[in-house]
C-alpha positions as CSV (number, residue, x, y, z in Angstrom):
1,M,-14.8,3.0,-8.7
2,H,-12.7,1.9,-5.8
3,L,-9.2,2.9,-4.7
4,A,-6.3,0.5,-5.0
5,Q,-3.0,1.1,-3.3
6,L,0.5,-0.4,-3.3
7,N,3.3,0.5,-1.0
8,I,6.7,-1.0,-0.8
9,A,9.3,-0.9,2.0
10,K,12.9,-2.1,2.2
11,V,13.5,-3.7,5.6
12,K,16.7,-2.9,7.5
13,Y,16.7,-6.3,9.2
14,S,15.6,-9.9,8.7
15,L,12.0,-10.2,9.7
16,E,13.2,-12.6,12.4
17,A,15.6,-10.1,13.9
18,P,14.9,-8.6,17.4
19,E,15.2,-5.1,16.0
20,I,12.1,-5.4,13.9
21,K,10.2,-7.7,16.3
22,E,7.7,-5.1,17.4
23,F,6.8,-4.4,13.7
24,V,6.4,-8.1,12.9
25,D,4.4,-8.8,16.1
26,N,1.9,-6.1,15.2
27,L,1.3,-7.2,11.6
28,E,-1.8,-9.2,12.5
29,P,-3.4,-6.6,14.8
30,V,-2.9,-3.9,12.3
31,N,-4.1,-6.0,9.4
32,N,-7.2,-6.9,11.5
33,T,-7.7,-3.2,12.0
34,A,-7.6,-2.7,8.3
35,E,-10.0,-5.4,7.6
36,S,-12.5,-4.1,10.1
37,S,-12.2,-0.5,9.0
38,S,-15.0,1.2,7.2
39,G,-14.4,1.2,3.5
40,F,-12.0,-1.7,3.5
41,I,-12.6,-4.0,0.4
42,W,-9.5,-6.4,0.0
43,R,-5.8,-6.7,0.9
44,L,-3.1,-8.8,-0.5
45,K,-2.1,-11.7,1.7
46,D,-0.7,-15.2,1.7
47,E,-1.7,-18.3,3.7
48,S,0.1,-16.8,6.8
49,G,-2.3,-13.8,6.7
50,D,0.1,-11.1,5.5
51,A,2.1,-10.3,2.5
52,T,5.8,-10.2,3.9
53,D,6.6,-13.5,2.2
54,I,5.2,-12.5,-1.2
55,Q,8.4,-11.9,-3.2
56,V,7.8,-9.3,-5.8
57,F,11.2,-7.8,-6.4
58,S,14.6,-9.4,-6.9
59,D,15.7,-7.9,-3.6
60,P,14.2,-10.1,-0.9
61,N,14.4,-7.2,1.6
62,I,11.6,-5.3,-0.3
63,I,8.2,-6.1,1.1
64,V,4.9,-5.1,-0.4
65,N,1.4,-4.1,0.9
66,M,-1.5,-3.8,-1.4
67,S,-5.2,-3.2,-0.7
68,V,-8.4,-1.9,-2.2
69,W,-10.7,0.7,-0.4
70,D,-14.0,2.3,-1.3
71,S,-12.6,5.8,-1.2
72,V,-9.5,7.9,-0.5
73,D,-10.9,9.0,2.8
74,A,-11.5,5.4,4.0
75,L,-7.7,4.6,3.3
76,K,-6.6,7.9,4.9
77,N,-8.7,7.1,8.1
78,F,-7.1,3.7,8.4
79,I,-3.5,5.1,7.8
80,F,-3.7,8.1,9.9
81,K,-6.5,7.6,12.6
82,T,-5.9,4.1,13.8
83,H,-3.1,2.1,15.6
84,H,-1.4,2.0,12.1
85,R,-0.3,5.6,12.5
86,D,1.8,4.6,15.5
87,F,3.9,2.2,13.2
88,L,4.0,4.7,10.3
89,R,5.7,7.2,12.7
90,R,8.4,4.7,13.5
91,K,9.1,3.5,9.9
92,K,12.6,4.9,10.0
93,E,13.5,2.4,12.7
94,W,12.7,-0.6,10.5
95,F,12.9,0.5,6.9
96,H,15.4,2.1,4.6
97,N,14.5,5.3,2.8
98,I,13.5,4.5,-0.9
99,P,14.7,7.5,-2.9
100,K,11.9,7.0,-5.6
101,E,8.1,6.8,-5.0
102,S,7.3,4.0,-2.7
103,Y,3.6,4.0,-3.0
104,V,0.9,4.5,-5.7
105,L,-2.8,4.9,-5.7
106,W,-5.1,4.3,-8.6
107,W,-8.7,3.8,-9.4
108,V,-10.2,0.4,-10.3
109,P,-13.6,-0.7,-11.2
110,V,-15.8,-2.0,-8.4
111,G,-15.2,-5.7,-8.0
112,H,-11.8,-5.6,-9.7
113,I,-8.9,-7.1,-7.6
114,P,-5.6,-5.9,-8.9
115,T,-2.7,-8.1,-9.6
116,V,0.7,-7.5,-8.2
117,E,1.9,-7.0,-11.8
118,E,-0.7,-4.3,-12.3
119,A,0.3,-2.6,-9.2
120,L,4.0,-2.7,-10.1
121,E,3.1,-1.1,-13.5
122,K,1.2,1.7,-11.7
123,L,4.2,2.4,-9.5
124,E,6.5,2.4,-12.5
125,Y,4.1,4.7,-14.4
126,L,4.1,7.1,-11.5
127,R,7.8,7.0,-11.2
128,K,8.2,7.7,-14.9
129,N,5.3,10.2,-15.6
130,G,4.6,11.8,-12.3
131,E,1.2,12.2,-10.8
132,T,-1.7,11.7,-13.2
133,P,-5.2,10.5,-12.8
134,N,-3.8,7.1,-13.9
135,A,-1.4,6.8,-11.0
136,F,-1.0,9.2,-8.1
137,S,-0.4,9.8,-4.4
138,F,-2.2,11.5,-1.5
139,K,-0.5,14.7,-2.7
140,S,-2.6,14.9,-5.9
141,N,-5.5,12.7,-4.9
142,Y,-7.1,12.7,-8.3
143,S,-10.9,12.1,-8.1
144,I,-12.8,9.5,-9.8
145,A,-14.3,12.2,-12.1
146,E,-10.7,13.3,-13.2
147,Y,-9.8,9.6,-13.8
148,T,-12.9,9.1,-15.9
149,E,-12.2,12.2,-18.0
150,S,-8.7,11.1,-18.6
151,I,-9.8,7.8,-20.3
152,V,-12.6,9.2,-22.4
C-alpha cells in the first residue's frame, strides 16, 4: 500500500499579489524537492507544473495539493525536513485558517493514482467521522495493517 494525501488552503491574496509572491515563486523549487525526495510516487499538477489553477471548490481562493508517497515517514521527511518546512512555518502569512480539517491521509493500492473526487470524499469522511483507518491525519497515523483489518 502507498499513502495518499490531500491538503487544502484558502489563500489570503490573489496568487499574483505581491504579498504572496515569495510563496508562489517557491512552488517550483519545493515541488522539485518533493519529486526528488525518497519515497515520492506522484503529485497532482497541471500543464504549468503545479496545482494552483486546478479548481476543485466553488471558492476560487481554495487551492489543493495532492500526492502519493511510499510511506508516512517519506511524506513526513519531505514536509518537516526539507525547504518545505520553511514555508509551512509561514502559512499564516499567506493562508486563512480553515476551521475544519484541511488535510487527509489514506492508504491506496500500489499503482493507484487517486482522483480529486476520491480525495474530497476522504476529506469529507474525515470531517464527518473523525480519524479512522479509512481517512486520518498525522495524529492517528493508522498503519497499513490497521487499514487492512478494517476492510476485512
